[in-house]
C-alpha positions as CSV (number, residue, x, y, z in Angstrom):
1,M,99.0,118.1,98.8
2,A,95.2,117.6,98.4
3,S,95.2,115.3,101.3
4,Y,97.0,117.8,103.4
5,L,94.6,120.6,102.5
6,N,91.6,118.4,103.1
7,S,92.8,117.7,106.7
8,K,92.2,121.3,107.7
9,D,89.3,121.5,110.2
10,N,86.8,124.3,110.8
11,N,89.2,126.1,113.2
12,G,91.9,126.3,110.6
13,N,94.1,123.6,112.2
14,F,95.5,120.6,110.4
15,D,94.9,117.0,111.6
16,K,98.1,115.9,109.8
17,R,101.4,116.8,111.3
18,Q,104.0,115.8,108.7
19,I,107.7,116.0,109.3
20,F,110.5,116.1,106.6
21,I,114.0,115.3,107.9
22,T,117.2,115.4,105.9
23,V,120.9,115.8,106.6
24,S,121.4,118.5,104.1
25,S,120.2,122.1,105.0
26,I,120.3,123.0,101.3
27,F,118.0,120.1,100.3
28,R,115.7,121.0,103.2
29,Y,115.5,124.6,101.9
30,K,114.6,123.5,98.4
31,V,112.0,121.0,99.5
32,K,110.3,123.5,101.8
33,K,110.4,126.2,99.2
34,N,108.8,124.0,96.6
35,F,106.1,122.8,99.0
36,N,105.2,126.3,100.0
37,M,104.9,127.3,96.3
38,M,102.6,124.4,95.6
39,L,100.6,125.1,98.7
40,E,100.2,128.7,97.8
41,S,99.1,127.8,94.3
42,A,96.6,125.3,95.5
43,V,95.1,127.8,98.0
44,H,94.7,130.5,95.3
45,A,93.4,128.0,92.7
46,G,90.0,127.9,94.5
47,K,89.7,131.7,94.7
48,T,88.2,134.2,92.3
49,M,90.4,137.3,91.9
50,S,90.0,140.5,89.9
51,M,92.8,141.5,87.5
52,K,94.0,144.1,90.0
53,Q,94.2,141.5,92.7
54,L,96.0,139.1,90.4
55,Y,98.6,141.6,89.4
56,E,99.2,142.5,93.0
57,Y,99.5,138.8,93.9
58,Q,102.0,138.3,91.1
59,R,104.0,141.4,92.2
60,K,104.3,140.3,95.8
61,K,105.2,136.8,94.7
62,K,108.1,138.1,92.6
63,E,109.3,140.3,95.4
64,K,109.3,137.3,97.8
65,E,111.2,135.1,95.3
66,S,113.7,137.9,94.8
67,A,114.2,138.3,98.5
68,F,114.8,134.5,98.8
69,A,117.4,134.6,96.0
70,T,119.5,137.3,97.8
71,V,119.9,135.2,101.0
72,L,122.4,132.4,101.4
73,H,120.7,129.0,101.8
74,E,122.7,128.1,104.8
75,E,122.0,131.4,106.6
76,L,118.3,131.2,105.8
77,N,118.0,127.6,107.1
78,E,120.3,127.5,110.0
79,V,120.0,131.0,111.5
80,E,116.5,132.3,110.6
81,D,114.2,129.4,110.0
82,L,115.5,126.6,112.2
83,N,116.2,128.8,115.2
84,N,112.5,129.9,115.1
85,I,111.4,126.3,115.6
86,P,111.1,125.2,119.3
87,D,113.7,122.7,120.5
88,T,111.0,120.4,121.7
89,F,108.2,118.2,120.4
90,N,105.9,119.4,123.2
91,H,102.6,120.2,121.5
92,L,102.1,123.3,123.7
93,Q,105.2,124.9,122.0
94,L,105.3,123.1,118.7
95,T,101.9,124.2,117.5
96,D,100.2,123.7,114.1
97,K,101.8,126.8,112.6
98,Y,105.1,125.0,112.4
99,F,103.6,122.1,110.3
100,P,104.4,120.6,107.9
101,L,107.8,120.7,109.6
102,F,111.0,120.8,107.5
103,I,114.1,120.2,109.6
104,T,117.6,118.9,109.4
105,F,118.8,115.9,111.4
106,D,120.8,118.2,113.7
107,K,117.6,120.1,114.5
108,F,115.7,116.9,115.1
109,S,118.4,115.8,117.6
110,K,118.1,119.0,119.5
111,M,114.3,118.7,119.6
112,L,114.6,115.2,121.0
113,Q,117.0,116.5,123.7
114,G,114.6,119.3,124.6
115,T,111.6,116.9,124.7
116,F,113.2,114.4,127.1
117,G,115.1,117.1,129.1
118,I,118.6,115.7,128.2
119,S,121.4,118.2,128.6
120,D,124.6,118.2,126.5
121,H,126.5,116.9,129.6
122,D,124.2,113.9,129.9
123,L,125.2,112.5,126.6
124,I,127.8,110.0,125.8
125,I,131.3,110.9,124.4
126,Q,131.6,110.2,120.7
127,K,132.7,106.6,119.9
128,K,135.9,106.9,117.9
129,F,137.0,104.9,114.9
130,N,139.2,102.0,116.0
131,A,142.6,102.8,114.5
132,D,146.0,102.5,116.3
133,S,147.3,105.6,114.7
134,I,144.6,107.8,116.4
135,D,144.7,106.3,119.9
136,P,146.4,109.4,121.5
137,C,143.6,111.6,120.2
138,I,140.9,109.2,121.5
139,K,142.6,109.2,124.9
140,N,142.7,113.0,125.1
141,N,139.2,113.4,123.7
142,S,137.7,111.0,126.2
143,Q,138.0,113.8,128.8
144,R,136.2,116.3,126.7
145,P,132.6,117.2,127.6
146,S,129.7,116.1,125.4
147,F,129.2,117.3,121.9
148,I,125.8,118.3,120.9
149,N,126.4,122.0,120.8
150,T,126.7,122.8,117.1
151,A,128.4,126.1,117.8
152,D,131.4,124.0,119.1
153,K,134.4,124.4,116.8
154,N,134.8,120.6,116.7
155,F,131.3,120.0,115.4
156,V,131.3,119.0,111.7
157,N,128.1,119.8,109.8
158,Y,127.8,119.6,106.0
159,N,129.4,123.0,105.4
160,T,132.3,122.2,107.6
161,F,132.7,118.8,105.9
162,R,132.7,120.4,102.5
163,K,135.2,123.1,103.4
164,R,137.5,121.2,105.8
165,Y,137.4,117.6,104.8
166,W,136.2,117.3,101.2
167,P,139.4,118.8,99.6
168,S,141.4,116.0,101.2
169,L,139.0,113.3,99.9
170,D,138.2,112.1,96.4
171,E,136.4,115.0,94.7
172,K,135.3,113.1,91.6
173,F,132.0,112.2,93.5
174,D,129.3,114.7,94.5
175,C,130.2,116.0,98.0
176,E,126.6,116.2,99.3
177,L,125.8,112.6,98.1
178,V,128.9,111.2,99.7
179,Y,128.1,113.0,103.0
180,S,124.6,111.5,103.0
181,E,126.0,108.1,102.1
182,F,128.2,108.2,105.2
183,S,125.0,108.5,107.3
184,I,123.9,105.2,105.7
185,I,127.1,103.5,106.7
186,K,126.8,104.8,110.3
187,G,123.0,104.8,110.7
188,T,121.6,101.7,108.9
189,N,122.2,99.2,111.7
190,P,121.5,100.6,115.3
191,E,123.2,97.6,116.8
192,V,126.7,98.6,115.6
193,D,128.5,101.9,115.3
194,F,128.9,101.5,111.6
195,L,128.5,98.9,108.9
196,S,131.4,96.7,108.0
197,R,132.6,96.9,104.4
198,E,130.9,93.6,103.7
199,D,127.6,94.6,105.2
200,Y,127.7,97.9,103.3
201,R,128.3,96.1,100.0
202,D,125.2,93.9,100.8
203,I,122.6,96.6,101.7
204,S,119.7,97.0,99.3
205,I,120.4,98.5,96.0
206,K,116.8,99.5,95.6
207,R,116.8,101.5,98.8
208,Y,120.3,102.9,98.5
209,P,121.1,103.1,94.7
210,A,123.4,106.2,94.7
211,F,126.7,104.4,94.8
212,R,125.7,100.9,93.8
213,Y,128.9,100.5,91.6
214,N,131.3,102.4,93.9
215,R,130.7,101.1,97.4
216,D,134.3,100.0,98.0
217,Q,135.5,103.5,97.0
218,I,132.9,105.2,99.2
219,Y,133.8,102.9,102.1
220,D,137.5,103.9,101.7
221,L,136.5,107.6,101.8
222,F,134.4,106.9,104.9
223,Q,137.4,105.3,106.7
224,Q,139.6,108.2,105.7
225,Y,137.1,110.7,106.9
226,E,136.6,108.9,110.3
227,K,140.4,108.8,110.9
228,M,140.8,112.5,110.0
229,K,137.9,113.4,112.2
230,A,139.2,111.5,115.1
231,Q,142.7,113.0,114.7
232,N,141.1,116.5,114.8
233,C,139.0,115.4,117.8
234,D,135.9,116.4,115.7
235,Y,132.5,114.9,115.7
236,D,129.3,115.1,113.6
237,S,125.6,114.5,113.9
238,M,126.1,110.8,113.0
239,D,128.2,110.3,116.1
240,R,125.2,110.9,118.4
């Protein structure tokens, strides 16, 4: 925080452009809220205020926190906040006022598309899980256009996963942690679509400690989820 504040130049701009990316919109919301609270406290720490100014500051702060509490996290993140961020990393549009930048992986993907001028139709069809039982779906889905539009009924974000898929999976684990763990299986090695069970067992416990004692169970859930997703002709951000 101190390093970030010290990077501010005479024009009020920041030399540091920090980005926080996560799969979870709820986690993103909490991290951004905590950062803004600490930033506000750090800024006011160096100011001298009268008692009247202090009471007014505290009153406005309570009103702001109350307003946050009445808004659903998903609505705040996905509809209001994220949509206000340009879908590009072009510095003429993504100016200093957006930084530090707190975004989901889905938003990050959209911004990359916008930066390189890649349309939805230019992208590759999702690579489906290799299972004989789902071949008909794969064949039918191969004719479907590309998939980056999150408004698409077949797009699976975390909320869709929790509502549509999680009830059919093993609910003794934390849903959000499992969803994040799936991204480790599919995103750790860029040379393959997803890790084999053996490779997943062998990944670093220090870097990925969440399910160190349950990796076979998590991999079973991953396989089950991929089959269900393919049968529904669905796709998620990890399929990009």
